[in-house]
C-alpha positions as CSV (number, residue, x, y, z in Angstrom):
1,M,22.7,6.4,14.6
2,N,20.7,9.6,15.0
3,E,20.1,9.6,11.3
4,L,18.7,6.1,11.5
5,V,16.3,7.2,14.2
6,K,15.2,10.1,12.1
7,I,14.5,7.7,9.1
8,E,12.4,5.5,11.4
9,R,10.4,8.5,12.7
10,K,9.7,9.5,9.1
11,K,8.4,6.0,8.4
12,S,6.0,6.1,11.4
13,G,5.2,9.7,10.5
14,L,2.7,8.4,7.9
15,W,0.4,7.6,10.8
16,Q,0.8,11.3,11.9
17,D,-0.1,12.6,8.4
18,R,-3.7,14.2,8.6
19,K,-4.2,13.6,5.0
20,F,-3.5,9.8,5.3
21,L,-5.6,9.5,8.4
22,W,-8.5,11.3,6.7
23,L,-8.2,8.9,3.8
24,I,-8.1,5.9,6.1
25,F,-11.2,7.3,7.8
26,S,-12.9,7.8,4.4
27,V,-12.2,4.4,3.3
28,A,-13.7,2.9,6.4
29,L,-16.8,5.2,6.1
30,V,-17.4,4.5,2.5
31,A,-16.9,0.7,3.1
32,V,-19.6,0.7,5.8
33,F,-22.1,2.3,3.4
34,E,-21.0,0.0,0.5
35,F,-21.6,-3.0,2.5
36,L,-25.0,-1.7,3.5
37,S,-25.9,-1.1,-0.2
38,L,-25.0,-4.6,-1.0
39,M,-27.5,-5.9,1.6
40,G,-30.3,-4.3,-0.4
41,E,-32.2,-1.1,-1.2
42,D,-33.7,-1.0,2.3
43,Y,-30.3,-0.4,3.8
44,K,-29.1,2.3,1.3
45,L,-29.3,6.0,2.1
46,R,-32.2,7.9,0.4
47,R,-31.1,9.6,-2.9
48,D,-31.7,13.2,-1.5
49,I,-29.2,12.4,1.3
50,A,-26.8,10.2,-0.6
51,F,-26.1,12.6,-3.3
52,P,-24.7,15.5,-1.2
53,F,-23.2,13.2,1.4
54,F,-21.1,11.2,-1.1
55,A,-20.5,14.3,-3.3
56,V,-18.8,15.9,-0.3
57,I,-16.6,12.9,0.4
58,I,-15.6,12.7,-3.3
59,L,-14.7,16.4,-3.6
60,A,-12.9,16.3,-0.3
61,V,-10.8,13.4,-1.1
62,G,-10.5,13.4,-4.9
63,W,-10.9,16.9,-6.1
64,E,-7.3,16.8,-7.4
65,T,-8.0,13.6,-9.4
66,L,-11.2,15.2,-10.9
67,W,-9.6,18.5,-11.8
68,K,-6.7,16.8,-13.5
69,G,-9.3,14.6,-15.3
70,V,-11.1,17.7,-16.6
71,Q,-7.7,19.1,-17.8
72,A,-6.8,15.9,-19.5
73,L,-10.2,16.0,-21.2
74,A,-9.7,19.6,-22.5
75,K,-6.2,18.5,-23.9
76,L,-7.7,15.3,-25.4
77,N,-5.3,13.3,-23.3
78,F,-7.2,10.0,-23.3
79,R,-4.3,8.1,-21.8
80,S,-4.7,9.8,-18.6
81,I,-5.7,7.7,-15.6
82,N,-7.2,10.8,-13.9
83,L,-9.6,11.2,-16.9
84,L,-10.7,7.6,-16.6
85,M,-11.3,8.0,-12.9
86,T,-13.4,11.3,-13.6
87,I,-15.5,9.3,-16.2
88,A,-16.1,6.5,-13.8
89,V,-17.1,8.8,-11.0
90,V,-19.4,11.0,-13.1
91,G,-20.9,7.8,-14.8
92,A,-21.6,6.2,-11.4
93,F,-23.2,9.3,-10.2
94,Y,-25.5,9.6,-13.3
95,L,-26.5,5.9,-12.5
96,G,-27.3,6.8,-8.9
97,E,-24.4,4.4,-7.7
98,Y,-23.0,7.1,-5.3
99,E,-21.4,4.4,-3.0
100,E,-19.5,3.0,-6.0
101,A,-18.3,6.4,-7.1
102,A,-17.0,7.1,-3.5
103,V,-15.3,3.6,-3.4
104,V,-13.4,4.2,-6.7
105,I,-12.1,7.7,-5.9
106,V,-11.3,7.1,-2.2
107,L,-9.3,3.9,-3.0
108,F,-7.6,5.5,-5.8
109,A,-6.6,8.6,-3.6
110,L,-5.3,6.2,-1.0
111,G,-3.1,4.4,-3.4
112,E,-1.8,7.6,-4.7
113,R,-0.8,8.7,-1.2
114,L,0.8,5.5,-0.3
115,E,2.8,5.6,-3.6
116,S,3.9,9.2,-2.9
117,F,4.9,8.4,0.6
118,G,6.9,5.5,-0.5
119,I,8.9,7.4,-3.0
120,Q,9.4,10.2,-0.5
121,S,10.7,7.9,2.3
122,S,13.2,6.1,-0.2
123,K,14.6,9.5,-1.1
124,S,14.7,10.7,2.5
125,A,16.6,7.5,3.6
126,L,19.0,7.7,0.7
127,Q,19.6,11.4,1.5
128,A,20.3,10.7,5.2
129,L,22.8,8.1,4.2
130,V,24.6,10.5,2.0
131,D,24.5,13.2,4.7
132,R,26.0,10.9,7.4
133,T,28.8,9.6,5.3
134,P,32.2,11.1,6.5
135,K,33.7,13.8,4.6
136,T,37.2,13.5,6.2
137,A,39.1,10.5,7.6
138,L,42.1,10.1,9.9
139,V,45.0,8.6,7.8
140,R,48.5,7.5,8.5
141,R,50.7,8.5,5.6
142,E,54.5,8.1,5.8
143,K,54.2,7.5,9.6
144,I,52.3,10.8,10.1
145,E,48.7,10.7,11.2
146,Q,46.5,13.5,9.6
147,D,42.8,14.2,9.1
148,L,42.4,14.6,5.4
149,N,39.3,15.2,3.0
150,L,38.3,12.1,1.3
151,E,39.2,13.5,-2.0
152,E,42.9,13.7,-0.8
153,I,43.1,10.1,0.3
154,K,44.9,7.8,-2.1
155,V,44.7,4.0,-2.6
156,G,47.2,2.4,-0.3
157,D,46.9,5.0,2.4
158,I,46.3,3.5,6.0
159,L,43.0,4.4,7.6
160,I,42.8,4.8,11.4
161,I,39.4,3.7,12.5
162,K,38.4,4.2,16.1
163,P,35.4,2.6,17.9
164,S,32.0,4.2,16.9
165,D,33.7,5.8,13.8
166,M,31.9,5.6,10.5
167,I,34.1,4.0,8.0
168,A,35.0,6.4,5.2
169,L,36.4,4.3,2.5
170,D,36.5,0.7,1.2
171,A,39.6,-0.9,2.7
172,E,41.3,-4.0,3.9
173,V,41.9,-4.6,7.6
174,L,45.7,-4.8,8.4
175,T,45.6,-4.8,12.3
176,G,43.0,-5.0,14.9
177,A,39.5,-6.7,15.3
178,S,36.1,-5.4,15.6
179,S,32.4,-5.7,14.7
180,V,31.0,-3.6,11.9
181,D,27.4,-2.8,11.4
182,E,27.1,-3.2,7.4
183,S,23.4,-2.7,7.3
184,T,23.7,0.2,5.0
185,I,25.4,-1.9,2.4
186,T,24.0,-5.5,2.8
187,G,20.8,-4.8,4.8
188,E,21.8,-7.3,7.3
189,P,20.9,-6.2,10.9
190,L,23.6,-8.2,12.8
191,P,27.1,-6.7,12.9
192,K,29.9,-8.7,11.3
193,D,33.2,-9.6,13.0
194,K,36.2,-8.1,11.1
195,H,39.8,-9.4,11.4
196,T,43.1,-9.0,9.6
197,G,42.5,-9.5,5.8
198,D,38.8,-8.8,5.9
199,R,37.3,-6.1,3.7
200,I,35.4,-3.2,5.2
201,F,33.2,-0.8,3.2
202,A,32.5,3.0,3.2
203,G,29.4,4.0,5.1
204,T,29.4,1.1,7.5
205,L,29.8,1.6,11.3
206,N,32.8,0.4,13.4
207,M,31.1,-0.8,16.6
208,Q,33.8,-1.3,19.2
209,G,37.3,-2.3,18.2
210,Y,40.3,-0.3,16.9
211,L,41.3,-1.0,13.3
212,E,43.8,0.0,10.8
213,A,43.1,-0.7,7.2
214,K,44.7,-0.2,3.8
215,V,42.4,1.9,1.4
216,L,41.5,-0.2,-1.7
217,K,39.3,2.5,-3.5
218,T,39.1,6.2,-3.7
219,A,36.0,8.0,-2.5
220,K,34.3,8.1,-5.9
221,D,34.8,4.4,-6.5
222,T,33.6,2.9,-3.1
223,T,30.8,0.5,-3.0
224,L,28.6,3.0,-1.2
225,A,29.4,5.8,-4.0
226,K,28.3,3.2,-6.7
227,I,25.1,2.5,-4.8
228,I,24.2,6.1,-4.3
229,E,25.1,7.0,-8.0
230,T,23.1,4.2,-9.3
231,T,20.1,4.8,-7.1
232,F,20.0,8.6,-8.0
233,A,20.5,7.7,-11.7
234,A,17.6,5.3,-11.5
235,T,15.2,8.0,-10.3
236,K,16.1,10.2,-13.3
237,T,15.8,7.6,-16.0
238,K,13.0,5.4,-17.1
239,A,13.3,1.6,-17.2
240,E,12.7,-0.1,-20.5
241,T,9.7,-1.7,-18.9
242,Q,8.2,1.6,-17.9
243,K,8.9,3.2,-21.4
244,F,7.1,0.1,-23.0
245,I,4.1,0.4,-20.6
246,E,3.7,4.3,-21.4
247,T,3.9,3.4,-25.1
248,F,1.4,0.7,-24.7
249,A,-0.9,2.8,-22.6
250,S,-1.0,5.6,-25.3
251,Y,-2.8,3.1,-27.6
252,Y,-4.5,0.9,-25.1
253,T,-6.4,3.6,-23.1
254,P,-7.9,5.3,-26.1
255,S,-9.0,2.0,-27.4
256,I,-10.7,1.1,-24.3
257,I,-12.5,4.4,-24.2
258,V,-13.6,3.8,-27.9
259,I,-14.8,0.3,-27.1
260,A,-16.8,1.6,-24.1
261,A,-18.4,4.3,-26.3
262,L,-19.3,1.7,-28.9
263,L,-20.7,-0.5,-26.2
264,V,-23.1,2.2,-25.4
265,A,-23.8,3.7,-28.8
266,I,-24.4,0.5,-30.9
267,P,-27.0,-1.2,-28.6
268,T,-28.9,1.9,-27.8
269,L,-28.8,3.5,-31.4
270,V,-29.0,0.5,-33.6
271,F,-31.0,-1.9,-31.5
272,A,-33.0,0.5,-29.3
273,Q,-31.8,-1.0,-26.1
274,P,-32.0,0.8,-22.6
275,F,-29.4,3.4,-22.4
276,N,-28.7,3.0,-18.6
277,S,-27.9,-0.6,-18.6
278,W,-25.5,-0.5,-21.4
279,F,-23.9,2.8,-19.9
280,E,-23.4,0.8,-16.8
281,Q,-21.6,-2.0,-18.6
282,A,-19.4,0.6,-20.4
283,I,-18.4,2.2,-17.1
284,T,-17.6,-1.2,-15.7
285,I,-15.3,-1.9,-18.5
286,L,-13.5,1.4,-18.1
287,V,-12.9,0.7,-14.4
288,I,-11.8,-2.9,-14.9
289,A,-9.6,-2.2,-18.0
290,C,-8.2,1.1,-16.6
291,P,-4.2,1.3,-16.7
292,C,-4.1,1.2,-12.9
293,A,-4.1,-2.6,-13.3
294,L,-0.8,-2.2,-15.4
């Protein structure tokens, strides 16, 4: 149970993360100035104040994104989301839309932080489950009770499960009755009553009664082992959908950049239209069509 408490503390730890709190404060601050800017020019900060003010916020929050964007440009990696974010921020600054630049980079940084925390929490919860799984179990074999490593226990051996014991292997109850917390397997918060003939699973917690159960699967074949194996394998391989999206983005993103460039070049060079208005349209297309939406 102590491991479950640790997991919950890690979840709540997001609100103790200084970087996350700074991002939340930045979002709130930028939102106020964005709202004021929408009310009209009279409510916006003067340019000589707005430029350094928002530049500091953007550099403090999104310097990693901007740096990765510059690196992607140097490598001509036009499918990089960081490059698109950098173009959007630089373009907004050129147009004097400092609030817009800050909104884009702050929300992007917040999304990145939440995604990173979600992945980290999932891995921590899974690792905690692995760590708290028993490595040995009390077994009756040929009328002799002995504490054995899980690898030594065979199908057909009798598990001796006492109150508050973590169940080590998948088994079938032979004698006794108890309530078992199966939340690690099923996610259900309420314990389930177990009687003779019922199945119990490795990684679940025997709440109160005394049980004797016949082993149905070895340690490597238990339901919990399969869950852990499948989950870790999933983190190392890419789903077909993800592979498709990455392949699609390798064509899609450069195409959007070319369209944005043409949207500026053709009206301004061919039809002598104002540069700034078409440049703003191009930046808008980049932000809307950016692969974050995928």
